[in-house]
N, C-alpha and C positions, 0 to 999 in steps of 0.2 A: 607389367612385363615380367616374364618368368626370370627370376634372378639366376637360376641354374643355367638357363639358356644363354644369358648374358656372360656369365663366367666361362661358359664353354667356348664362346667366340674368341676369347683372349687366352685360351689354354692350348698348349702344345703347337703353337704356330712356328713356322720357319721365319723367325724375326730377321735373320740375315738376308733372306730373299726379299722380305718386305722393305727393310730399310735401305737395301741397295737400290731398289726401284725408286724409293722416295728420294734418295740422294741424286740419282740421275735426273729426276724430275725437277729438283731444286736447281741444279746446274742449268737446266733448260730454262727455268723461270728467270734466273739472273740474266742469262743471255737474251731472253725475250724482252725483259724490261729494258735492257740496254739498246736493243735494235728498234724497239717500237715506242719508246717513251715520248717521242715528239709527234707520233702519229695520232690520228683520230679513231683508230680501230679498236683501242682498248683491249688488245690481245692479252696483255698481262693479267688483268682482272678476270677476263673470261677463262683463262687457263687455270687460275686459282680455283674458280668454281668447278671446272672439270676435274681438277685434282681432288677436291673435297668429295665430289660424287664418285670418283674412281676409288678412293679409300673406302667409302661406304660399300661399293660393289665388291671390293676385295674381301671385306669381312662377311658380307652376305654370302658370297659363293664359297668362302672358307667354311662357313657354318653348315653348308649343305653337303651331306655325304656324297662324294663323287659317284657312288653306286646308284644314286637316284637317276643319273643320266643314262646309266647302263640298263636299268630296269624300265624306266619310263621313256621309251624311245619315240613314241608317236609325237609328243610335243616338239622334239628336235626336228623331225621330218616336216611338221607344220611350219616351224620357223624357217626351214630351208626353202619351202615353197613360197613363203612370204618374202624371203630375201630375193628369190627369182623375180617375183612381182615388183619388188623394190628396184631391182636393176633394170627391169623393163621400163618402169616409171622414170628412172634417171635418164635412160636413153631417149625417151619421148619428151620429157618435160624438165630435165635437169638443167642446172646452171653450168655454163662453160667457163673454165678458168685456164688460161694459157693453153687453149686447144684441147683440153680434156673435159668432157662432160661427165663428172663423177659425183656430183652433189645434187641433192634435191632439198628445196627449202620448205620447212614447216614453220611458218611464222618467222621469228627472229633466228631460228636455229637451222643450220645447214647440216644435213646428215649424209654420211658417206656409207651406203649400205654394204660395200665390199668389206669393211672392217669387221663387223660382227659375223659376217659370212665365213671368215677364216676360222673362227672358233667353232661355228656350227659344223663346218666340214670336218674339222679335226674330230669332233665327237661322233660324227657319222662314220668316218673311216675307222675309228677305234672300235665302235660297236660292230661294224660290218666284219672286220678282220678278226675280232675277238670271237664272234659267233661261228667263224669258219676256219679257225686256226688248224683244225685237223686235216682239212682238205684244201689248204691254201695253195697247194701246188697246182691246182686247176686254173688254167688261164682265164676261164670264164669269170672268176672272181676279180681278176685284175681288170677285165673289161667292164664289168658292172660298176666297180668302184670308180673307174675312169669316167663313166657316164655322169656320176655325181659331180665331178669337177669340170667336165667338158661343158655342160650347159651354162653355168655361171661364167666360166672362163671366156667363152665366146662373147657373152654380153659385156664383160669387162674389157675385152680387146676392142669392141666396137665403140667404147667411150671416147677415145682409146686410152687405156691405162696399162702400159706395158709392165710397170713395176708390180702392181697388184696381181697381174696375170702370172708373172714369174713366181711370186710368193705362193699363190694357189697351187701351181704345178709342183713347186718344190715340196710343199707340204704333202701333197699326194704321193709323190715319188718317195719321199723320206719314210712315211708311214708304211708304204707298200714294201719297200726294201727291208725295213726292220721287222715286218710281219713274218718274214721267213720264206719268201718266194724263191724259186730256183734261179740260178745264174742266167740260164737261157731266156727266162722271162724278163729279167732285168735288161738284158741286151735288146730284147724286143721292144721294151719301153723306151730305151735310148733311141732306137731306130724310129719309133713312132714320133718321139719328140723332135727328131731331125726333120721328118716329113712335115709335121705341123709347123715347125719354124719356117720352112720354105714356103708353105701355104700362107702363113701369116705375113711374111715379107712381101709376097706377091699380091695379096688381095686385101689385107687388113691394115697394115701400117701406112700412116700418112707420110707425106713427103718430108716434113720436118723431123719425124721420128727416124726415118731412114738416114737423113742427113746427120743426126746426132750420132748414130752408130758408125757411119762412114768417117766422121771427123774425130772419132774417139782416139785413134792412134796419133793423129796430128791435128789438134784443134785449130792451129794457126792456118790451116787450109781455108778456113772461113771464120776469121777472128771476130767479125761483127755480126755473124749469123749463127749457124749451128754450133760453132766452137766457142761462142761468147761466154756462155755460162761456165763451161769447164775452165776457161782461161781465168775468169774472175775468181772462181773458187780456188784455183791453184795460187793465184796472187795473194789472196786472203790468207791461205794456210802458210805460204812461204814468208809473208811479211810479218807475221806475229812474233817470230823469233822464240827464244826460250821462255821469257816471262810475259810476252804479249804487250800490246800497246796500252792496255788499261781499259777499265769499264767505260764504255761510251766513246772511246777514242779510235775505234776501228774505221779506217778510211773507206775500205771496200763496203762494209756493212752499213756504216752511218751515212755515207754519201750516195747510196743507192746503186753502186756499181755491182754489188753482189745480189743477184735476184733471189727472192724467196729466202732471205737470211733467217727468217723465223721458222721455216719448215724444212724444205729439201736441203738447204745448205747451212743449217744451224751449226753443224760440226765445224764448218769453215769459219763461221763467225766466232765461235768459241775459241778456236785456235788463234785467230787474229787478235782478239782482245785479251785473252788470258794465257796465250802461249802454249808451247809444246807440253809444258808441265801439266796443265789442266786437261789437255787433249789426251795425254797418257793416262791420267786419272780416269777419264771417261772410258778408255779402253780397258783399264784394270777392272772397273766396275762392271762392265759387260762380261769380262772374263769371270768375275766372281758370280755374276748372275748365272752364267752358263754352268759353272761348277755346281751351284746349288740345284739347278735344274737336272743335271746329270745324276746327282746324289738322290734326288727324289725319284727319278726314273729307275735307278737301281733298287731302291727300297720299295717300289710299288708292289702291292700285295696281290695283284692279278694282272693279266695281260691287257685288259681294257685300260686300266690305270697307266700301265707302262706305255701303251701306244698313244694315249691322250697326252701324257707328259712329253713324249718324244715330239708329237705334233706341235704342241705349244712352244717347246724349246726351239724347234726348227723355225716356226713363225717369227719369233722374236729375234733370235740370233742371226738368222740369215738376212732378215730385213736390216738389222744393224750393220752387218758386214757389207751388204749391197750399198747402203746409204753412205757409209764412211769411205768405201772404195770409190764411189762416185765422186765424193767431195775431194779426194786427193788424186783423182785422175786415173784410177786403176780399172774403172768400169764406165761404160757409157751412161749418160744421164737418163734415168728412167722415172724420176718423179716420186721415189719412195721417201717417206719421212723416217726420222730416227726415233725408234720406240722410246717412250717415256720422256724424251728430250724435246722433240719438235712440238710446235703448236698444233693443236687439233683435238677437238672434243671426241669425235668418233674413235680416233686412234688411241687416245689416252684411256678412255673408258674401256676399250677392248682389251688393252694390254693389262690393265689392273684387274679386270674380270678374269682374264686368262691366268694370271698368277694366283688369283683367288682359288681357281680350280686346282692349280698345282699345290697350293697350300692345303686344300682339302685332301688331296691324295697323300700328302705328307702326314697330316694329322691322323687320318684314318688308317693308313698303313702302319704308322708308329703305334697307334692304339691296338691294332691287330697283333703286332709283334709282342706288345706288353701283355695282352690278354693270353696269347699263346704261351709266353714264358711263365706266367702265373699258373696256368693250367698244368704245365710241365712240372713245375715245382710241387704243386698240390698232389699230382699223380705220384711223384717221387716220394713225397712224405707218406702217402697212403700205403705205398708198397713197402716202405721201411717199417 
């Protein structure tokens, strides 16, 4: 193996970004061990494997110059089409868990195609708007970019997976707004969103999903039905106190009252067993992650990198906000996991791959600045 290439992998990395993500994952692993240690599912060991693979993906994508994705666009489109086929396969042959048919089994592995699709769409939008930034004011470009997200979004809603649908739409809206479109076009997007929401409510959402939304403001209207998950999550969060009940001592998560304590409601489980202190630590870590993402966005050397960094930041931070808000009763339950923290191979690999691309933007933008500074000094010396 080329030693220069190996050294390059570990040079000029955003280590704060990397170790913040690792710390969040370790907190999730501790909670996962606590809530599943007596089960036969072996979630903890599986998540360790996913973490190891995620770290490998981080360094692989960090070592790939992000401009590769800008220049070689055909493979991205091919992956997009493959993802559409994957979503169709999930709809036809996928496994159903708690009413959502979002996974497809490949031997012992369950794959959730919508997770890598998020990153693929981010790269597509970054390339599309980068190539048309001069004429971005034209509404046709908003419509064309909307088609890219519309096709998979419909398939995701049919699963039905409202949470992932929301993330896909928010990614598109976020990148579109940052790309520099006019205010009237933004208002048009909001109007389109309202119309699509009405159509989704009328024709796509199932009864239990509508009930979740209707009981959001007052879960006690249906405490043993649609409001059950929200109530149990609130009890878990409220009962943890300042220091928590201790590892393995959470009554809601250990006795099975809190559903999906290792995925959707892992933040509630963490708060119950480790208290408000660790819950605040999790929030601070996500804040630190957001800060590093914004710094990378600001230092991006071209518009493609800036739009890709914005899209990845939106994907991770908004999903975290939605999940935590859901856990503490500020949002309806949508089935979103907490990035880096919740159990799930598809999710964990996707977020580590994503921050690998962010790290590549950081490395190559930093190197571009360094080269530019050296050229400026050299030119100054020659003039002198």
